C-alpha positions as CSV (number, residue, x, y, z in Angstrom):
1,X,0.0,0.0,0.0
2,X,1.4,3.4,-0.8
3,X,1.4,6.4,1.5
4,X,2.9,9.8,2.1
5,X,4.2,9.8,5.7
6,X,3.6,12.3,8.4
7,X,5.3,15.5,7.7
8,X,6.2,14.7,4.1
9,X,6.8,18.0,2.4
10,X,4.7,18.9,-0.7
11,X,6.9,19.8,-3.6
12,X,7.3,19.4,-7.3
13,X,9.0,16.0,-6.7
14,X,7.3,13.0,-8.1
15,X,8.3,10.1,-5.9
16,X,7.4,6.7,-4.9
17,X,6.3,5.9,-1.4
18,X,4.9,2.6,-0.1
19,X,3.4,1.9,3.2
20,X,5.1,-0.6,5.5
21,X,1.9,-2.4,6.4
22,X,0.5,-3.2,3.0
23,X,1.7,-2.9,-0.5
24,X,-1.1,-2.0,-2.8
25,X,-1.2,0.7,-5.4
26,X,1.6,2.3,-7.3
27,X,0.9,5.8,-5.9
28,X,-0.9,7.5,-3.0
29,X,-1.9,11.1,-2.5
30,X,-4.6,13.2,-0.9
31,X,-7.5,15.1,-2.5
32,X,-6.1,18.5,-1.7
33,X,-2.6,18.3,-3.2
34,X,-2.2,15.3,-5.4
35,X,1.3,14.0,-5.9
36,X,2.3,11.0,-8.1
37,X,4.6,8.3,-7.0
38,X,6.7,7.1,-10.0
39,X,10.2,8.6,-10.2
40,X,11.3,12.2,-10.1
41,X,10.6,14.3,-13.1
42,X,13.2,14.7,-15.8
43,X,14.1,18.3,-14.8
44,X,14.5,17.5,-11.1
45,X,15.8,13.9,-10.9
46,X,19.5,13.4,-11.4
47,X,19.0,9.7,-10.9
48,X,16.4,9.2,-13.6
49,X,18.4,6.7,-15.6
50,X,19.4,4.7,-12.5
51,X,15.8,4.6,-11.3
52,X,14.5,3.4,-14.6
53,X,17.2,0.7,-14.7
54,X,16.2,-0.5,-11.2
55,X,12.5,-0.6,-12.1
56,X,13.2,-2.5,-15.3
57,X,15.2,-5.2,-13.4
58,X,12.6,-5.5,-10.7
59,X,9.8,-5.8,-13.2
60,X,11.5,-8.9,-14.6
61,X,12.1,-10.2,-11.0
62,X,8.5,-9.6,-10.1
63,X,7.3,-11.5,-13.2
64,X,9.6,-14.4,-12.3
65,X,8.3,-14.4,-8.7
66,X,4.7,-14.3,-10.0
67,X,5.2,-17.5,-12.1
68,X,6.9,-19.4,-9.2
69,X,4.5,-18.2,-6.6
70,X,1.4,-19.1,-8.7
71,X,2.7,-22.6,-9.5
72,X,3.9,-23.4,-5.9
73,X,0.8,-22.1,-4.1
74,X,-1.5,-23.8,-6.7
75,X,0.2,-27.1,-5.8
76,X,-0.3,-26.5,-2.1
77,X,-4.0,-26.0,-2.7
78,X,-4.2,-29.1,-5.0
79,X,-2.4,-31.3,-2.4
80,X,-4.5,-30.3,0.5
81,X,-7.8,-30.5,-1.4
82,X,-7.0,-33.9,-3.0
83,X,-5.6,-35.8,0.0
84,X,-8.0,-36.2,2.9
85,X,-5.1,-37.1,5.3
86,X,-3.7,-33.6,4.6
87,X,-6.9,-31.9,5.5
88,X,-6.0,-31.2,9.1
89,X,-7.0,-28.1,11.1
90,X,-3.5,-26.6,10.8
91,X,-3.4,-27.4,7.0
92,X,-6.8,-25.7,6.7
93,X,-5.1,-22.4,7.8
94,X,-2.3,-23.1,5.3
95,X,-4.8,-23.8,2.6
96,X,-6.4,-20.4,3.3
97,X,-3.0,-18.7,3.2
98,X,-2.1,-20.4,-0.1
99,X,-5.3,-18.9,-1.7
100,X,-4.3,-15.5,-0.4
101,X,-0.8,-15.9,-1.8
102,X,-2.2,-16.9,-5.2
103,X,-4.2,-13.7,-5.3
104,X,-1.2,-11.7,-4.2
105,X,0.9,-13.2,-6.9
106,X,-1.8,-12.3,-9.5
107,X,-1.3,-8.6,-8.6
108,X,2.6,-8.6,-8.7
109,X,2.9,-7.8,-12.5
110,X,1.1,-4.5,-11.9
111,X,3.3,-3.6,-8.9
112,X,5.7,-1.3,-10.7
113,X,3.3,0.3,-13.2
114,X,4.1,4.0,-13.4
115,X,1.4,4.9,-16.0
116,X,-2.0,3.2,-15.5
117,X,-3.4,2.2,-18.9
118,X,-6.0,-0.3,-17.9
119,X,-8.9,1.9,-17.1
120,X,-11.0,2.9,-14.1
121,X,-12.6,-0.5,-13.4
122,X,-9.3,-2.3,-13.4
123,X,-7.9,0.4,-11.1
124,X,-10.7,-0.3,-8.6
125,X,-10.3,-4.1,-9.0
126,X,-6.5,-3.9,-8.4
127,X,-6.9,-1.6,-5.4
128,X,-9.5,-4.0,-3.9
129,X,-7.6,-7.2,-4.7
130,X,-4.2,-5.9,-3.4
131,X,-5.6,-4.2,-0.3
132,X,-7.8,-7.2,0.8
133,X,-5.1,-9.8,0.2
134,X,-2.3,-7.8,2.0
135,X,-4.6,-7.4,5.1
136,X,-5.7,-11.0,4.8
137,X,-2.1,-12.3,4.6
138,X,-1.2,-10.6,7.9
139,X,-4.5,-11.7,9.6
140,X,-4.1,-15.3,8.3
141,X,-0.7,-15.6,9.9
142,X,-2.1,-14.3,13.2
143,X,-5.0,-16.8,12.9
144,X,-2.5,-19.6,12.4
145,X,-0.6,-18.9,15.6
146,X,-3.8,-18.2,17.5
147,X,-5.1,-21.6,16.6
148,X,-1.8,-23.2,17.9
149,X,-2.2,-21.1,21.1
150,X,-5.7,-22.2,21.6
151,X,-4.9,-25.9,21.0
152,X,-2.0,-26.0,23.4
153,X,-2.9,-23.5,26.1
154,X,-6.6,-24.5,26.3
155,X,-6.6,-28.2,25.4
156,X,-9.8,-29.2,27.2
157,X,-11.8,-26.5,25.6
158,X,-10.1,-27.1,22.2
159,X,-11.3,-30.7,22.2
160,X,-14.9,-29.4,22.0
161,X,-14.6,-26.2,19.9
162,X,-11.5,-26.7,17.7
163,X,-13.1,-28.5,14.8
164,X,-12.7,-28.3,11.1
165,X,-16.0,-26.4,10.8
166,X,-15.0,-23.8,13.3
167,X,-11.6,-23.5,11.6
168,X,-13.3,-22.8,8.3
169,X,-15.5,-20.2,10.0
170,X,-12.3,-18.7,11.4
171,X,-10.7,-18.5,8.0
172,X,-13.9,-16.9,6.6
173,X,-13.7,-14.3,9.4
174,X,-10.2,-13.4,8.2
175,X,-11.6,-12.5,4.8
176,X,-14.6,-10.6,6.2
177,X,-12.3,-8.6,8.5
178,X,-9.9,-7.9,5.7
179,X,-12.7,-6.6,3.5
180,X,-13.9,-4.3,6.3
181,X,-10.4,-3.0,6.9
182,X,-9.9,-2.4,3.2
183,X,-13.2,-0.6,2.5
184,X,-11.8,2.9,3.2
185,X,-8.7,2.4,1.1
186,X,-10.8,1.0,-1.8
187,X,-13.3,3.9,-1.4
188,X,-10.5,6.5,-1.8
189,X,-8.8,4.8,-4.7
190,X,-9.4,6.5,-8.0
191,X,-7.9,7.1,-11.5
192,X,-6.9,10.7,-12.0
193,X,-4.4,12.9,-13.9
194,X,-2.2,14.1,-11.0
195,X,-0.6,16.9,-13.0
196,X,-3.1,17.9,-15.6
197,X,-1.1,21.1,-16.5
198,X,1.9,19.0,-17.3
199,X,0.5,15.7,-18.6
200,X,-2.9,14.0,-19.1
201,X,-1.5,10.6,-18.1
202,X,-3.7,9.1,-15.4
203,X,-2.5,7.4,-12.3
204,X,-4.3,4.7,-10.2
205,X,-3.9,6.2,-6.8
206,X,-5.4,6.6,-3.3
207,X,-6.8,10.1,-2.9
208,X,-7.4,10.1,0.9
209,X,-9.2,13.3,1.8
210,X,-7.8,15.8,4.3
211,X,-9.8,16.7,7.3
212,X,-9.8,19.5,9.8
213,X,-7.8,17.5,12.3
214,X,-5.4,15.4,10.2
215,X,-4.0,15.3,6.7
216,X,-4.9,12.6,4.2
217,X,-1.4,11.1,4.1
218,X,-1.2,11.1,8.0
219,X,-4.6,9.4,8.2
220,X,-3.6,6.8,5.6
221,X,-0.3,6.0,7.3
222,X,-1.8,5.6,10.7
223,X,-4.8,3.5,9.4
224,X,-2.7,1.0,7.4
225,X,0.1,0.8,9.9
226,X,-2.1,0.1,12.9
227,X,-4.4,-2.4,11.2
228,X,-1.9,-3.9,8.8
229,X,1.1,-4.3,11.1
230,X,0.6,-3.4,14.8
231,X,-2.7,-5.4,15.2
232,X,-1.6,-8.7,13.8
233,X,2.0,-8.4,15.1
234,X,0.6,-8.0,18.7
235,X,-1.5,-11.1,18.3
236,X,1.5,-13.1,17.0
237,X,3.7,-12.0,19.8
238,X,1.2,-12.7,22.6
239,X,0.1,-16.0,21.2
240,X,3.6,-17.3,20.7
241,X,4.7,-16.3,24.3
242,X,1.7,-18.1,25.6
243,X,2.7,-21.2,23.6
244,X,6.2,-21.2,24.9
245,X,5.2,-20.9,28.5
246,X,2.7,-23.7,28.1
247,X,5.2,-26.0,26.4
248,X,7.5,-25.7,29.4
249,X,4.8,-27.5,31.6
250,X,4.1,-30.4,29.3
251,X,5.4,-33.9,30.1
252,X,7.8,-35.2,27.5
253,X,5.8,-38.1,26.1
254,X,4.4,-39.2,22.7
255,X,1.7,-36.7,22.7
256,X,4.0,-33.9,23.6
257,X,6.4,-34.9,20.8
258,X,3.7,-34.5,18.3
259,X,2.6,-31.2,19.7
260,X,6.1,-29.9,19.7
261,X,6.7,-31.0,16.2
262,X,3.7,-29.3,14.7
263,X,4.2,-26.2,16.8
264,X,7.8,-26.0,15.6
265,X,6.5,-26.2,12.0
266,X,4.1,-23.3,12.6
267,X,6.8,-21.3,14.4
268,X,9.2,-21.6,11.4
269,X,6.4,-20.5,9.0
270,X,5.7,-17.4,11.2
271,X,9.4,-16.7,11.8
272,X,10.1,-16.7,8.0
273,X,7.1,-14.4,7.6
274,X,8.5,-11.9,10.2
275,X,12.0,-12.1,8.7
276,X,10.6,-11.3,5.2
277,X,8.3,-8.5,6.3
278,X,10.2,-6.7,9.2
279,X,12.8,-5.1,6.8
280,X,10.0,-3.7,4.7
281,X,8.1,-2.3,7.7
282,X,11.3,-0.9,9.3
283,X,12.7,0.7,6.2
284,X,9.3,2.1,5.3
285,X,8.9,3.7,8.7
286,X,12.5,5.0,8.7
287,X,12.0,6.6,5.3
288,X,8.7,8.1,6.5
289,X,10.2,9.7,9.6
290,X,13.3,11.0,7.7
291,X,11.4,12.3,4.7
292,X,13.9,10.6,2.3
293,X,13.1,10.7,-1.4
294,X,13.0,7.2,-2.7
295,X,15.2,7.7,-5.7
296,X,18.8,7.0,-6.6
297,X,20.7,5.3,-3.8
298,X,17.7,5.4,-1.5
299,X,15.4,3.6,-4.0
300,X,17.3,0.3,-4.0
301,X,17.1,-0.6,-0.3
302,X,13.4,0.0,-0.2
303,X,12.4,-1.7,-3.4
304,X,14.6,-4.7,-2.4
305,X,12.9,-4.9,1.0
306,X,9.5,-4.8,-0.7
307,X,10.5,-7.6,-3.1
308,X,11.7,-9.8,-0.1
309,X,8.3,-9.3,1.5
310,X,6.6,-10.6,-1.7
311,X,9.0,-13.6,-1.7
312,X,7.3,-14.9,1.4
313,X,4.1,-15.4,-0.5
314,X,5.9,-17.1,-3.5
315,X,8.3,-19.4,-1.6
316,X,5.9,-20.7,1.1
317,X,5.4,-24.0,-0.7
318,X,9.1,-24.6,-0.7
319,X,9.2,-23.9,3.0
320,X,6.4,-26.5,3.6
321,X,8.3,-29.0,1.5
322,X,11.6,-28.6,3.4
323,X,9.9,-28.9,6.9
324,X,6.9,-31.2,6.4
325,X,7.6,-34.7,4.9
326,X,4.0,-35.0,3.8
327,X,4.1,-31.8,1.8
328,X,7.5,-32.8,0.4
329,X,6.4,-36.2,-1.0
330,X,3.1,-34.8,-2.3
331,X,5.0,-31.9,-4.0
332,X,7.3,-34.4,-5.7
333,X,4.2,-36.5,-6.7
334,X,2.8,-33.6,-8.5
335,X,5.8,-33.6,-10.9
336,X,6.7,-37.3,-10.9
337,X,4.1,-39.9,-11.8
338,X,6.0,-42.8,-10.3
339,X,8.0,-42.8,-7.1
340,X,10.1,-45.5,-5.5
341,X,8.2,-47.5,-3.0
342,X,10.3,-46.2,-0.1
343,X,9.4,-42.6,-0.8
344,X,5.7,-43.5,-1.1
345,X,5.8,-45.0,2.4
346,X,7.0,-41.7,3.8
347,X,4.0,-39.7,2.6
348,X,2.0,-40.4,5.7
349,X,3.6,-38.6,8.7
350,X,1.3,-39.1,11.7
351,X,2.7,-36.1,13.5
352,X,1.8,-33.7,10.7
353,X,-1.3,-35.6,9.5
354,X,-3.2,-35.4,12.7
355,X,-4.8,-32.5,14.5
356,X,-2.5,-32.6,17.5
357,X,-2.7,-30.1,20.3
358,X,-6.4,-30.6,21.0
359,X,-5.9,-33.7,23.2
360,X,-5.4,-32.7,26.8
361,X,-1.8,-33.3,27.9
362,X,-0.3,-34.2,31.3
363,X,1.4,-31.4,33.2
364,X,5.0,-32.3,33.9
365,X,6.1,-33.7,37.3
366,X,9.8,-33.3,36.7
367,X,11.1,-30.1,35.2
368,X,11.8,-30.7,31.5
369,X,12.2,-28.0,28.9
370,X,12.2,-28.2,25.1
371,X,14.9,-26.6,23.0
């Protein structure tokens, strides 16, 4: 999602700014003083050639990432939908996340469009798709760790309420909340000529209106940052701390081994998510506070961090395959018709193929901790 940060000076510069919480449209402005977000104009940008080269390289990288992400996440959807043993509660959340990632990948070819040539309807569709899926990705990760927290910290209650039906309702709630969060951004998105006196080229942008108390760019920054970053991140931190504290009290037996294994899998997925997204958030916030123009030497760090955040959505299937034996074998089966018998026998991992964590576990009598 794009934004002009608090205190950003209005000027003749045409610069690209993207919010750290979501990555949506190729430009953002307000209704009072519209500003575009491509690169600096020819007269004022000494790094024009450098910027254009960076954009050209990253357009190709985004296209490559789009192809890889679509194929990989489509395979995850196919594997979980086709194999009943893979349709566990945890995998239901991963199934929902894979759908979100597919939709995110569909929007990546438009990410670095400087001149919007696809019309008003496509502008609204792109704004809606990008906003909803970016919010949904953050909330789906928070839902995944919340489910683990509920299963481990409240095992007796989870036995009754943690079912596949309630999990599907939980995933549906993620989409509903994402749509509600996205409504103001979609409403203020529009297709306009930002500099009609200079050019009639229209930009697909967010024209967030100024108010008496706060400017449009300030309101946009606070809104997307709080709901797209602070809110889900606080859920992730609180849930994971609760899980770690609970695991210290579990007796080391067969049930605990399964719980620990699946929890470790979820923890790795979430950790990689934070590793991919934190540079993007931090750089975006730093650029906003310091009012840095994202051009020349300051363009490359930001656009690289943004690309890494998209890599999470594209490379999730590879992560599943490296950690989860069931995903690994089924991913291979998607490409290879015949597998050696020994590999086929590994496709059923009971630790990953069961909804562990909902069975009440015995508190430990001797102090044992897990690494």
